N, C-alpha and C positions, 0 to 999 in steps of 0.2 A: 471910189469912181475914176479919180484921175489915175491912179494907179492902174485900173484897169484898163483905162485907154490908153496907157504908156506901153502894157503888155501888149493890146492889141495891135500897136503900131510894129512892135518888136517881131512879135509872131505874122504879122501881115509881111514884113520884111524877109521872114525866115522862109515863107511859104509864098515866095514869087508874086507878093501882092496879091493873091487871091482873095484873102479876106479882107484887104483893105477897101476903105470907099474913095473914090476918084478925088473928091473934094478936099479931103485929109493930106494930099501933097505927099511929099517922100516923108521917109523915117526920120531923116536928118532933120528938116523941116518941123515936122511935130514934136521932137525932142526938145530943140532948142524953143519954141514956142511955150513949151511946159515950163522948162527950167528956168527960163527969165521973166517968168509971169509971176509976181509974186502970191496973187491970189491963188495959183496953181499950186507954186513951191511949198508953200506950207502943211497943207494936207501930204503931199508926199513925203517930206521931212518926217510928219509923224508916223505915217506908215512904214517907212524904212526903219526910223527908232524901234519902232513895235514889233516888228518881224527880227530885228536883229537880238533884241533881248529874249523873245523867245525862242529864236534859233540857240541861244547860248543856254538856256533852261534846258532846252531839248537834250544838247550835245552833251552837258554835262550828267544830265540824268542817265543817259545811254553808256556813258564813260564808267559811270559809278556801277551801274548793274552789269557792267562788262559784256552789255551788247556791242559798243565799240571798244578798239582798243589805239585809235590813231589820235593823237592830240593837236595834230595840226589845226585843223579846221578850228577848235576852241581857241589856239593861240591867236589866230588871225580874227576871229571876232573881238578876241580881247583886245587887239591892237586898234580896232576900228571902234571900239567903245570909248577908248581913250580919246581919240581923235575927234570922235562926235562931239564927245563932251565939251569940246572948246565951244561949241553952238550953243546958242540959247536955245535952240529948238530941241537939241538932244538932251538938255539939262532938264527941261520939263518934261518930257518924256519919260527919261529914265528914273526921276525923281518919284514918278507915280508907279513904277514898278517895283512896289516894296520888297520882293523877293529875291531881287536883283544881287544884293550883297550877300545874303543868305546863300544863296546858290552858288555863289563864287567862293564862298569860304568853304563850301564842301570840297573843291578842288584840292585844297590843301590836304585834304585826309588821305588820298590815293595817288594824287597825279605823280609823274616823275619830278626830280628836284628843279630842273630847269624851268617847270611848267610851274612848279611852286612859288619859285621866284617870279616870274611872271605876273600871278595872281597876288601876289603882296603888292607889286608895283601898282597894278591895276586897281586894286581896293585903294590904296593911299589915295589913288588921284579921284575915285568916284566919292571917297569917304566926307570930302569937304561939301559935296552938293547932295548928301541925304542929311535928314535930320532924325536922331535916334528915335523918336516918338512917332514915327510915321511906319514902323514895320517893328518885327520882332527882334529886339536887339540880343536879347536874352539866348535866341538859337543863332545869332551870329557870333556873339562871344563864345559860346559854347562850343561851336566848332572850331574857332581858333584854341582854345583850350584844349580839345581832345586830341590836336595837331602836336601842341605842346607836349602833353602827356606822354605821348608816342615816345619821346625822346629821353624821359627821365628814368633814371635808375633808383631804385629805393634798396636800403639794407634792411629789412624787417626783422627786428628783434623781440623775441619773446623772453620776458624776463624770469618767467616761471621754468620753462624749460632749459633757458640759456641758450637757443638756437637761433642763429641768424642765417637768412636766406636773402637772397640778391633777386631783385624780382622787376619786370616791367608790364606795363599794363596788359601787354598783348598774350603774356602767358598768366597773369595773376587775377586781372577781372574776369568775372563771369556773367556780367549782364550788358555787355558792351554793346552800343545800337548795330545792326548791322550796317547802315549806311558808314559808320566809321572806318569801314573795311580794316578792320585790324591785321589783313595779312600783308598790308603796306606799310612800311615804316617810314621814318622821317630822319632825316639827317642832325646832326647834333647842329651845324651851321645853319640849317633852315629852322631850327627851333629857337635858336637865339635870335635870328632876324625877325620873328613872330614877336617874341619877347620884347624886343626894339620898335616895334610896330606899334604894339600896346602900350609902350612907355612912351611914346609920341602924342598917342591919345590922351592917356591920361595926366600929360603936363599940358593939355590945352592947343597943341599944335594945331589942331583942324578946329577945335570950337569948346567953348567951356561946355557946353550942352553935351557934347561927346563925352568928355572927362568924368562929368558927373554919372551920366550914363553907364560907362564903363566900369568906372569905380564902385557903383552901386552893383551892377551885375557880380562882380569880384566877392564884394561882401555877402550878396545872397548865397553864393555858390558855398562859403565856406559858413554861413550860418544853417544851409541845409543839411550837410555833414555833423555839425554839431548836434541839430536835433535829432539825426538820424542815430549817431552813435551814441549818444546820452538814452536815448529810449531802448535802442537795442540792448546795450551793455547793462542797463537795469530791469531789463524787463521780467529777470527771474523773481520771483515772490521771495525768495531767502537771499539775501545779500553777504550774509554771514559766511565763515571759512568754507564749509563745504560745498559751498557755490561759486567760490572765487574762480575757479578754474573754469567754471560755465560761462561766465562772466568776461573773462578772458577770451573764452571760446568766441563769444557773441562777436566781441569787439575786434577779434580777429576776421570774422567773416564779414565785417563794417567795410575792411580794407579790400575785399575784393569784388566792391562794386565802382559802376563807372562814375558814381559822384562822388568817391573818396578820391580818385585819381584827378577829377576835373578841378577839386580843391587844394589838392598839391599843386597842381599846375596854376591855380591862382596864387599861392605862396609865393611862386616864383616872380610874380607881378606887381605885389603889395610892397610898395614904399614907405608907408605910414601906417601903424595901427588905427589910427584915427577912421581911417576909411571903414571900417566895420560898420561905424555910426550911420553911414548910408543906406543900409539894411533896414527895411520897415521892421523886422522882425527884432533886430538890436532895439531899435528906438522903443518899440513896445515894453519890452523887458526892461529898460530903463526905466520907463515909466511908471511900471508896475511896482519896480523896486522902491522908487520914491515914494509912492503911495502906502506901500506894503513891504515895511523893511525885513529882510529876512530873518527867519528865526533864530535864535540864539540857543547855545546847549544847553540843556536843563541841568545838566550835571557840573558844569562850571558856574563860578559866581563871580567872573570878574566883567561880565556884561559886554563882551567883545567876541568870544569865541561863536563862530557860526555854526549851527547844526548843519549837518550832510544828510542825516538820515530820520526816518519817522518809522519808529517800531508801533506796527498798527497792533501788537499784544501788550506793551508796554505802555503805549500811548504817551510815549517820551521823545521830544526830540533831541537829538545826540549829534555830537561831532564825531568825526571819522574815529580817533582814538578811542574817546569813551564807547562808543558803539562795539568797537571791537572788543574789549576788554571786561565791559559790562555782560557781553554775550558768549563768553567762554565755556560758563556752565551748560551742561549737557541739556537741561531744561529748557534753556534759552536759545539754545542754537537753532531749533527749528523755527524760531519768530519768525513772521513774515516783515520785510519792510519796505520801503519806497525812499527814492532820492528826494529831497525837499529842496527850496531855495533856487530864486531865478538863476544865480552863478552857476547852477548846475549845468545848465542849458549855454551859458555864454563863453565859448571859446577865448582864451588869452592870445591873442598876437605880438610876439615881439620882432620887431627889426633889428637886429645887432650885426656889428661888422662880420662878412662873411656868413650870416646865418640869419635866415627868418624862421621862427619857432612858431609851433602852433600847439597849445596846451587845452586839452580837453579830456576831462574826466581821467579815465586810466589810459588815455592816449596822449605821446608827444611825438610830433613830427618836427626835424630839424631839416632844413633844405638851404643848398647854396645855390644860387642861381647861375653863376659865372659857370659852375660844372653841370648844372642840372641833375644834382646828385642828391642824395639825402638819407636820412633814418628815420625809422618810424619805431618806437618803444611801445611797446605793451605792457603795462605793470597789472600787478593783482591790487593796486590800491583804487580801488571802486571809488569815485566821488572824490577822486584826492588831486593832488596837485603839489607843486612845489611849495614848501612851507618855508618862509625867509626867517621864521621867528626860532630862537633857540630850542632845543630839544625839550620835549616835554610830555608829561603821561597826563593820564587824568585825572591824576591826583595831584598836580601841580608840576614845576619843574624839576626837571632831574638835575642831579649834581653835575659840574663840570666836566666830571670823568666819566659819563656816562651817557649814552646816546640810544635812541628807539630803533634807528634803521642803520643797515649798512651803510657805510660812508660811500660805498662804490656801487652799488645794485640795487641800494634803497629798501631790500626787502627787511622785514621785521626781524630783530636780534630775539633769538630764544633763550638765552643764558645769560648771566651777569656777567661772565670771563668776557664773552662775545660783547657785552655793552660795554665793558672799561676799554677795549681798545676799537670799538666802532667798526668792526667788521665781521662779518658771518663765518660760517665754518667752512664754506664752499672754496675749492682748492684755486680758483682763479683770483678770487678776493684775496687771498692769502697771500697768493703770490704777489698780487699788486700791493698788498701793504707793506712787503719785504723793500720796495724801494719809495715809500710814501712817508710823508713828514707825519710823526707823531705828536707833534704839539698841538694842543687846544689855543685857539685863538682868543682874544678878551670877551668875542661875541658868544663864547661857547661852541662854536662849530671845529670840527678841525681844520687843519691847514690843508690845501689841496695840491701842495708843492711837494716836492721830494725832499728825502732826508740830507741832512747834512748841510743845508744851506746856511748860509749866515743869516739872511733874512728870508723870513716868511711870506709867501704870496699875500697880497688881501682876501678878504672871505669871497669865496666864490658864491656862497647863499645868500646873504645879506645885500641889500641894495647898495650898490657903490656907483655914484654919480661920475668917479672918474675911470671908471672902466668900461670898456666897449663889450667885453664878454664875461659869461659868467658860466656857474655850474651846468647849466641845461642848453649851453650853447653846442654847436656839433663841432667835433674835431676835424678840419677842413683838409688833413693831411689822410686819414683812415677812413671817414665818412661811415663808420659803423658804431659809434660810441658819442655819449655826452663829453663834456671836457671833465665833468664830476665823477666820471666813470672809471679814470684813472689817475696816478700822479701827473701832474703838469710842470711845466717849466716855462718861464715868462723871458721870451728873448731880448736883447736889446733894444729891439725895434717896439717892444710894448706888447706883442701878440703872444698869446696862450696856446700851447698845443699840448697832447699827450707827449711825456718823456721818451716814452718806448718808441712812438710814432717816430719822432724826427730821429731817434736813435737808427732805427731802421732805413730812412731816407739816406742817413748820412753812408751806412753801413754796404747799403745797393748800389750807391753810386749812380753813374748814369746806366741807360737802359742797353746800349748797343757798343758797337766797337769803338765809334768814336768818341773821343773825350769831351764831355758837355758839363760845364759847372752849373748848370740850371737849378740842380737838385739842391744848390746850397744855398738858395735864396727862400725868403718866407714866401709862403703860397699866397697870403693877403697882402703885402707890401712891397715885396722883392726886395729887400733889403739883404744885405749877406746875414747868414744866420750865424749868431754867437751867443754862447753862455758858457760859464765858467766850468759846468758839468759835462761838456761836450769837448773839453778842450784836448784829450786824447784822440778825438776822432777827428777833428777839425785841423791839428796842427800838420799831420801829413798831407791834408789834402789842400791845406794853406800852401805850402810847399810846392805842391804839383801845381797848382794855379799859377804861382810864380814862375815854375820853370815853364811853362806854356806859353805864359804870356810873353816872357822874354824872346823864347824862340820865336814866336808867332810876330813880334814887333821886329825882330832881326831879320825874319826873312821879309816882312813887307819894305824895311829899310833899303835890302839889298835888291827888290823887286823894282825901286823906284817910284813906291806909290805913297810915301808920307805926305806928298803934296797933292794927293787926289782930290778929286771934288767931293768924294764923299766924306772928307775927313775936314777939308776947309769952307765947305757950303754950308751955311747956318740953317739950311732947311733939311741935310742930313740927319739921320738919327744917330750917324756916328761923328758929329759935328766935334771937332776938338778931342777926339777919343780913339788916336791911333788903335790902341790895345785892343777896344772891343773890335775895331773892325777888321783888324789881321784876325782874331781867333773865331770872328765869324765867316771870313775869306777863306781861312785854312784850316785844314782836318788834321788832327793828332790823333796817335794811337798810343795805347800805352804796352809797352814789349812785355810780352809774360816771362821772359827770361831773366831780363836785367832791372825790369820794373821802370824803364825810364821812358819818356814819351818821345815819339818820333814822327816825323812829319809822313802824312799820307796822301798828299796831294791838295788841289785846291778842291771847295766845298761844291764847285759846278760839276767838277769832273767825278765827285764820289757821292753823287746823291742816293746810290744805292747802300752805302757805306750806313748813312745815319739812320735808315729806315730798318736795317738789317737787323733780327732778333735772335735767329736761330745761327749762331757762329760759334765756333769753338776757340774760348780765348788763347789755347795754345799755339794756333796757328799764328798769332798775331806776334812777328819777330821782327826787330828793327833791323836795318842793313848789316851793322856787327854782328849781331846774334844770328845771322842767316847768310853770313858770307860763303858761298859755294863756287864763285867765280874768280878767287882771287885779288879782289878790288884793291886798289894801291890807297894806303893809309895818308892820309893826309896831314902833313906836315904839321899844320897848325889847329885844325879843329878835333884830330886823333879820328874815332870810329863815331863821333857824337851826331855827326850830321850824314852819316852813308847811307846811300839812296840804292835802291835798284829799279830798274824798268820793269813793270809787268811783261813778262813772257808772251802774250797773244797781243798786246796792243802799246800804242805811244803814253802811257799814262806810268804814274809813280805807284811802286806796288806797296801795297798795304797786307798783304797773307804772304805767308810762306809756308806751302804745305808739302806734303808726300817726301819731306826732307830733300825736295830737288827743285821745287817751282815756286816762284812769286809771281802772284796777282794782285789786280787793282781790285777795288769792291765788285765792281758790274762784270768782271769775267771771272771772279771767285764764284759770282752768283750762276754762272753759265759753265761750271767746271765740266761737267759731265759731257756736253757736246762740246766743247773745246778739245779736251786732253787725247780722245782719240784721232784728231782730225791730223792727216799727213802735212807734215810743214810745207812741203809744195803747195797745198791747196789754201793756205792760210793767206791772206791779204798783205801787201807790203805797205810800207810808211809812206802816205800817215795812217793810221790804224785807231779808230775810236774804241771807246769801252766795248765790251761784248765781242771783239773781234771784228767791228763794222770797218768797213773801209770808206775814207774820209774823201771829201774832194779837195783838189789842189796838192800842193808838192811839198808846204812846209809842214814840218815836224812837230807836234805840240809841244814836244820837250825841246826842241832848239839845239838838239845834239846829233852826230851821226853814231849810229848804232848798228849791231848786225841785224839781220832778217828776222821777221817775224817768227817765233816760236824758238829763240834760242835766249839763255840767262844772259843779262847783260849789267854790271854795274855802273851805276851813272856816276860814282864817287860820291865826293863830298860836294851837298847840295847847297850849302852856302858859297864857297868857292865858284861852283859851278854857274851859280848866279851872277856873281861879279864878272866873271867872265863873259857871260851872254848879256848882260846887261850895263 
């Protein structure tokens, strides 16, 4: 009623008092009386808050359904929501609107990035004023997981066909809800902000109630996938060899569900395997298992081998190996069977360094949160999982020189010769075996390292308390295979990677024209890569690193920057580290002719060079190898530091093209426009990259040079700096 009176007063003013009653006075007086009257103010506040929340909900639904496309109104409403949250009345009203957080989280699924960032900030402010038990927390978390899932890239590997495909949810999932707006992508930066937002919740930044609620939802999401995949992959009545492909196909279909992608997003957020215990299903299975122990294999007499299958014809409980061997006979291949044991439905989650791992039935998911990338492996081993025990058969342990599965792809071995070397007959595995160590460890497993190493690696398969990685962890260089899927090396920093992957990284070197040495650092700890087997590759790279470091530091010294705040300030990332600062400040490029590193300008002037991927290495020539202007040779430094000016601007040249023209990175990217331009139409000094006219009169190079459009040698860069500075 109060809001209606206020509306009447405003309407009366708008319509020349035709609607106003004379005793009500002026609009100003009426509004002042209402706003400063506590009795009148509280209902008005409630009404404003109620209408604001309703407006937010209506606006987001309109944007979601493409009725509207302008986000300025909803952004303004979110700003007001945050401000009104500071008032007690606003909190009371907002906390009663249980759907507010849910509808806000939907914005993450389709809004532009700048709106997504504002939404995360708004939810962070509102979250502390809500209790998770007052609304559908599951829907709220699922919206966040769906947004993260949009940024995830998975390498899906079928171990039967040995095919690998790179997939994203938008192209792989077939049952995505319409409101997820699969047509709208999300940036990797926004996804990482959402991961950080959820991490803040689970670390009790907002409240312990919220931490427990979110951990429970993450655990529930994974348990729902566990039940779905297990039932789906085992739904075939016949689980013996003829139906293995069918079971694998069913598991592959499970990966095309939105539930699977939500579960992978959950893996990016789980920091402790014990979080699964928050799921009611997990607790139920655990209680059932304590009351009814899992059945044992009736073909083993060790009293500890668990049964995985129940043959409905033989009426026998068997482990995986016994079931396969005892049903090889043609008369038994058609027997119906089912998976048994509570462990069948319980996923195993491990959080290792650089990798979160989910094992379930014949499915292995390896995920790296920092890259939001992972690998999914579907095997033919129904009801399986990694077995840490030494190799065995249904009739007892195998000899130390025999194994039941290929050491790389884990497929069953068919011949005695394959069993002796532990490798199947597939071409890929035989190629890997040529680099692999063939020694048997005391535990009975093959060494996972490379041949000719003096000391074998610790066993990948047996549990090792001192190791943070094992055979089923993801190689965070290739993201396409387990560490156990290829011979590995242990770097001096202690981290494990595929030997072939590390070699490929060192052989490919830096990605663009600018020399960068980040590829020489461990992806997990950033320590410099070092291993005896890599000496031949590392030696020339280390020499190049030394050369560039010395040249960059020398230029820093001649530029008078050795005592700059970037080096002397304790808050600087380059504190007391002039070499790193110099290499970050200056650009160096490798000459394709003489193979030496040469100066390519300051990084701030050559941004286009670092981002360039389409370039011809033969066009990268130092001043000494591209001397067409008869440059004077420095008596002190020779041609080592000879530099040229870009023909079209006042920058140091990096490229030499057409056997006649020097370019900086920016002008090189725009050469098709610049080359035909008449010299008279080119701007005059000072000129910036892409031939853009700069303000002022001082040349960035601080030297006198011919007009733009002519070749000019800057001479020795070091000596020029001495004269200039």
